[in-house]
C-alpha positions in Angstrom: 80.5 128.2 129.6 78.4 125.0 130.1 79.4 122.8 133.0 78.1 119.7 134.6 79.4 118.3 137.9 78.5 115.2 139.8 78.7 114.9 143.6 78.2 111.5 145.2 76.9 111.1 148.8 75.4 107.9 150.3 74.6 106.2 146.9 73.0 109.4 145.6 74.3 111.5 142.8 73.6 115.2 142.6 74.3 116.6 139.2 74.7 120.4 139.0 74.2 121.8 135.5 75.0 125.4 134.7 74.9 127.9 131.8 72.7 126.9 128.9 71.2 123.4 128.4 70.3 123.3 124.7 71.4 121.5 121.5 75.1 121.9 121.8 75.8 120.8 125.4 73.0 118.3 125.7 75.3 115.3 125.2 77.5 116.3 128.2 74.5 116.6 130.5 72.8 113.4 129.2 76.1 111.4 129.5 76.6 112.6 133.1 73.1 111.8 134.2 73.0 108.4 132.3 76.3 107.5 133.9 74.9 108.2 137.4 71.8 106.2 136.6 73.9 103.3 135.5 76.2 103.3 138.5 75.9 100.0 140.4 74.6 100.6 144.0 73.2 104.1 143.2 69.7 104.6 144.4 68.9 108.2 143.5 69.8 110.9 141.0 69.1 114.5 141.8 69.5 117.0 139.0 70.2 120.6 140.2 69.5 123.1 137.4 70.0 126.2 139.7 72.9 127.4 137.5 71.0 127.3 134.2 70.5 130.5 132.4 68.6 128.9 129.5 66.7 125.7 128.8 65.2 124.7 125.4 63.4 121.7 124.1 66.7 119.7 123.7 67.5 120.2 127.4 64.0 119.3 128.4 64.2 116.1 126.3 67.5 115.2 128.1 65.8 115.6 131.5 62.8 113.5 130.5 64.8 110.8 128.8 67.0 110.4 131.9 63.9 110.3 134.1 62.7 107.4 132.0 66.0 105.6 132.3 66.0 106.1 136.1 62.4 104.8 136.3 63.4 101.7 134.3 66.3 101.1 136.7 64.0 101.5 139.7 65.9 104.6 140.8 64.6 107.8 142.3 65.1 110.8 140.0 64.2 114.4 140.7 65.0 117.8 139.3 65.3 120.1 142.3 65.9 123.8 142.9 65.1 125.2 139.4 65.5 128.9 138.8 62.3 130.8 138.1 63.0 130.6 134.3 63.6 126.8 134.4 60.5 126.3 136.6 58.4 128.3 134.2 59.7 126.5 131.1 59.1 123.1 132.7 55.7 124.2 133.9 54.7 125.6 130.5 55.8 122.4 128.7 53.8 120.2 131.2 56.8 118.2 132.7 57.4 120.0 136.0 55.4 117.6 138.0 56.9 114.6 136.3 60.5 115.8 136.8 60.3 117.4 140.2 57.0 116.4 141.9 56.3 120.1 142.4 53.2 121.8 141.1 53.8 124.8 138.8 
Protein backbone atom coordinates (compact mmCIF):
# COMPACT_ATOMS: atom_id res chain seq x y z
CA UNK A 1 0.00 0.00 0.00
CA UNK A 2 1.32 3.44 -0.97
CA UNK A 3 2.56 5.62 1.85
CA UNK A 4 4.25 8.95 2.24
CA UNK A 5 5.68 10.25 5.51
CA UNK A 6 7.34 13.56 6.29
CA UNK A 7 9.95 13.98 9.02
CA UNK A 8 11.13 17.48 9.97
CA UNK A 9 14.56 18.20 11.45
CA UNK A 10 16.31 21.59 11.51
CA UNK A 11 14.13 23.26 8.83
CA UNK A 12 14.61 20.27 6.54
CA UNK A 13 11.84 17.92 5.47
CA UNK A 14 12.64 14.33 4.59
CA UNK A 15 9.79 12.73 2.69
CA UNK A 16 9.83 8.94 2.53
CA UNK A 17 7.77 7.40 -0.26
CA UNK A 18 7.04 3.69 -0.45
CA UNK A 19 5.28 1.13 -2.62
CA UNK A 20 4.38 2.36 -6.14
CA UNK A 21 4.60 5.96 -7.36
CA UNK A 22 2.44 6.03 -10.45
CA UNK A 23 -0.82 7.55 -11.66
CA UNK A 24 -3.04 6.71 -8.69
CA UNK A 25 -0.93 7.83 -5.69
CA UNK A 26 0.86 10.71 -7.42
CA UNK A 27 -1.38 13.36 -5.84
CA UNK A 28 -0.51 12.19 -2.32
CA UNK A 29 3.20 12.39 -3.02
CA UNK A 30 2.93 15.70 -4.84
CA UNK A 31 0.84 17.24 -2.05
CA UNK A 32 3.29 16.12 0.66
CA UNK A 33 6.31 17.47 -1.22
CA UNK A 34 4.58 20.72 -2.23
CA UNK A 35 3.47 21.28 1.36
CA UNK A 36 7.06 20.89 2.56
CA UNK A 37 8.32 23.26 -0.16
CA UNK A 38 5.71 25.83 0.88
CA UNK A 39 6.40 25.64 4.61
CA UNK A 40 7.69 28.98 5.96
CA UNK A 41 11.22 28.68 7.29
CA UNK A 42 11.95 25.43 5.47
CA UNK A 43 15.25 25.43 3.61
CA UNK A 44 15.52 21.91 2.17
CA UNK A 45 13.39 19.03 0.98
CA UNK A 46 14.90 15.56 0.74
CA UNK A 47 12.86 12.90 -1.05
CA UNK A 48 13.68 9.36 0.04
CA UNK A 49 12.41 6.81 -2.50
CA UNK A 50 14.13 3.83 -0.85
CA UNK A 51 10.77 2.14 -0.25
CA UNK A 52 9.56 2.41 -3.84
CA UNK A 53 8.88 -0.81 -5.72
CA UNK A 54 7.75 0.91 -8.92
CA UNK A 55 8.13 4.33 -10.55
CA UNK A 56 6.52 5.37 -13.82
CA UNK A 57 6.35 8.58 -15.85
CA UNK A 58 3.66 10.04 -13.56
CA UNK A 59 5.93 9.56 -10.55
CA UNK A 60 8.90 11.05 -12.39
CA UNK A 61 6.75 14.05 -13.36
CA UNK A 62 5.90 14.61 -9.68
CA UNK A 63 9.57 14.56 -8.67
CA UNK A 64 10.57 16.96 -11.45
CA UNK A 65 7.63 19.32 -10.87
CA UNK A 66 8.42 19.54 -7.16
CA UNK A 67 12.08 20.16 -7.96
CA UNK A 68 10.99 23.15 -10.06
CA UNK A 69 8.83 24.42 -7.20
CA UNK A 70 11.74 24.13 -4.78
CA UNK A 71 14.06 25.90 -7.22
CA UNK A 72 11.54 28.73 -7.57
CA UNK A 73 11.37 29.01 -3.77
CA UNK A 74 15.18 29.07 -3.49
CA UNK A 75 15.13 25.82 -1.55
CA UNK A 76 17.47 22.83 -1.73
CA UNK A 77 15.82 19.69 -3.16
CA UNK A 78 17.34 16.27 -3.61
CA UNK A 79 16.20 12.75 -4.24
CA UNK A 80 18.50 10.54 -2.18
CA UNK A 81 18.95 6.82 -1.63
CA UNK A 82 17.03 5.46 -4.61
CA UNK A 83 16.78 1.72 -5.04
CA UNK A 84 18.57 0.23 -8.03
CA UNK A 85 15.29 0.16 -9.96
CA UNK A 86 14.48 3.82 -9.21
CA UNK A 87 18.06 4.88 -9.99
CA UNK A 88 17.90 3.02 -13.31
CA UNK A 89 14.55 4.60 -14.29
CA UNK A 90 15.76 8.10 -13.36
CA UNK A 91 19.00 7.53 -15.24
CA UNK A 92 17.30 6.15 -18.37
CA UNK A 93 14.92 9.10 -18.46
CA UNK A 94 17.76 11.59 -18.07
CA UNK A 95 16.66 13.18 -14.78
CA UNK A 96 18.93 11.45 -12.26
CA UNK A 97 21.52 14.23 -12.18
CA UNK A 98 18.86 16.93 -12.02
CA UNK A 99 17.06 15.32 -9.10
CA UNK A 100 19.92 13.86 -7.08
CA UNK A 101 23.19 15.30 -8.28
CA UNK A 102 24.45 11.75 -8.83
CA UNK A 103 25.76 10.46 -12.11
CA UNK A 104 24.00 7.38 -13.38
